[in-house]
C-alpha angles and dihedrals in degrees: 000000000000114000092238090055092050090053090052090060094055100034105057094181093058096085094046094051093048091049085056086065092053099267117149132205093273090052092050092052094047130090105283116222130189113216103199122186143160091232115154139115089266101112142334093277093062105024093086101041093098087073090059092043091055092047091051094048092048092049094048089057087069092060103055090264133127117212129204119196119223129177136212101172117206131216126238118250089205092056090046094054121115099020140058090279087085089067087070095055105087095037088053088069088059094046094048089052091048093050092050091048089054092047093051101039100039091062109019125235136193095222144350141225112204119199125187141131114191154064102291100009092066098048091038090058093043092051091048093048090056092045097052091037102199127138101293145166132193124221109196111217096231134235137280125242122254120261129236114327089008091297113178132184095250088070093062093079089055093047090047091056091045091051091050089053091048094246096127131029125256089244092055091046092050091049091055092049092049094052107035095093108040097168147358121292135076117313113280102246133077094269126136094287094054091039093055093047087055091046092054090057093042090053089056097243095111127056118265108276094014098118122089097005115165101274094216097047131101091240088078088067091048091054091046089056094045092047091052091053091046091053092055088052090052091051093047091050094042093237111162131188091263089060089060107031111064138130092285095050091046090052087051089054091051090049090053089046088056093048094051098042089240129196119287086232088077085075086066097042106041094055089047090053093046093048091063090064096041093255117142116220116179133194086248089061090059093047093046093050095043090054092063104035118084118234105236110159117101096199133124139303090030095024143030111265131073112251091245087075091067087079091053089054093053104273131244094329089064091049091049092047089052091056094034093123090067101042131097096243097181096070119118120243138192090270087070086243133096124266089250091057092046094052093047093053102037096094088065093070098108102193090053094044093047093056092049093049091054096050099085092213127136095241093194088066087061103037110029126206118261091237090054103034131167087242129002093234137037128277102255133076127182112214129195135186144111091313093050112021090170094042144259134219136237129183096221097176090093096035117122111248092239091060098057090091113020144139119221137176117247125243108183128207130179094212139027092239091064092047094048092052091050091053094048096046093049099250091125113081134192109281095036125129107209110215115200113183141169087049096103126110093280095037102057107333096281104277124190121264092215103137094047093049091048091049088055096042093050094051111086092203093055110028095083099028107045132063129199117216120187146157085222124079140246139242116256084243093063118123134178133033102345123145118188148165090053105187135235088035126222094256088059093049096262118165092257086074091063100051113119133199110276097028111137114240120200117202115190113176098181092054092038093232137137119182146158102242101169144031124217091353094308119110119231138179119274089246091056090048090052091055091049093049090048089053092048090050091057089054094045118114112204115235118245113255112274091216126036103168142033126030094318090051089055095043098047089049096049109026123118122227124284091254089055093053100266091260126158108260116190097184 
């Protein structure tokens, strides 16, 4: 018996209430599907999703299924940048997942279609899918085109810093702002939105080729139709999310993340997804996998092309075929087939192949071959040491060679605003390590440090001589020497709270270490440093919580560390 039909037998008011929405007897006796999306006029990544919702609901009608549309609208990380709105970003992932859990479980459905595009909407839906664990499929909402001269939104932070320093005119800056987002869809660079669309496909919960489709193209409708049909097949075969998402499929997703140079925020989201199914993913898993997977995607912010060009080069299936020798090919996917079968048959999809063949682009300049990669290993390293005993993360794919093993002098700040102002006004000098603390999950909700990193990256005197180290996180657009997710965080009494100006910081990428190695400009042994940090800890006065009520009060009281995914943990 379908779950929805079982619920009808024990909830006598169910039929009456659904009839009040216009349902008839046939509807009530059909498969009942929740179509959950982040649609809303909140940002370009969600403003168009109603079109996909309507297509899915229309298509499901053909398969003896009745769909109900539900909405958990997401916020835009870009709109939240530069003010306290960014503090709400990471917790919004948790709240989206909670709302979807409520939507699904309060009524009872036989299957679900989950539609999202962007930074927290995608992982929020993926977390919720795993939590409710019914037959499910994800439809990524696609990606926008680039603007004039391949302009993409991630460049606006750079142009903002350049304008503040008087390096470009106001007119030029305004032109860039007016043209960076020419259409709906996720932003056209390999930020968190694009990364998480790719991850949904790599996990096997989206159809092959579904990630990063042109948001304004007719192919989005085709994939909505195909996804609806695939969901019915999953329901008929009783295939749930837990039959698809397992340790092997998650490792596949991490391998693809390495190959694409994905956002560091995936280290928050993939463990949160895995946790819902009782699967443990550690920072060491990311580091181990990234060491062996070649980095092959020449896309911003680490590469040249806008992310919309990934579709022209064949999409995620081409990327996965390139690294096929490393992948677990026996995992089940939403097609009802294995990953091996999907990759072998993908080239037969005519509408996808036809578009690629007409694009006149050298696809090997976008997706490199494994035997001739951009870099021989993935983009992410996990570092540990006396600054970050539980770890921290750096996207080293865009790191200058000279900064892979370097000693810097600390300049510590208790907020990003103070650090940003110091970069802009010239107080930060070559050789500095900018420490930004009390910006972790329990400090302020774990906002991004985007404007500070862009101010550094756009300054030729600093971008190869200065590092930023924080218990906060970074935008997927971040480039350059940025180390984040430092755990334990300052608000929990982690060592980052005890760093003082003038301390010598040693960053060693090859040995995956980050340590204070000197005090006041004088180097000391690690044992001496330990004694000094222990002494500083005794003198440390914890800061009062920044938030004591509302959703941020809850989140900052209950969140785990950045290296544990920044999830809400009740006990």
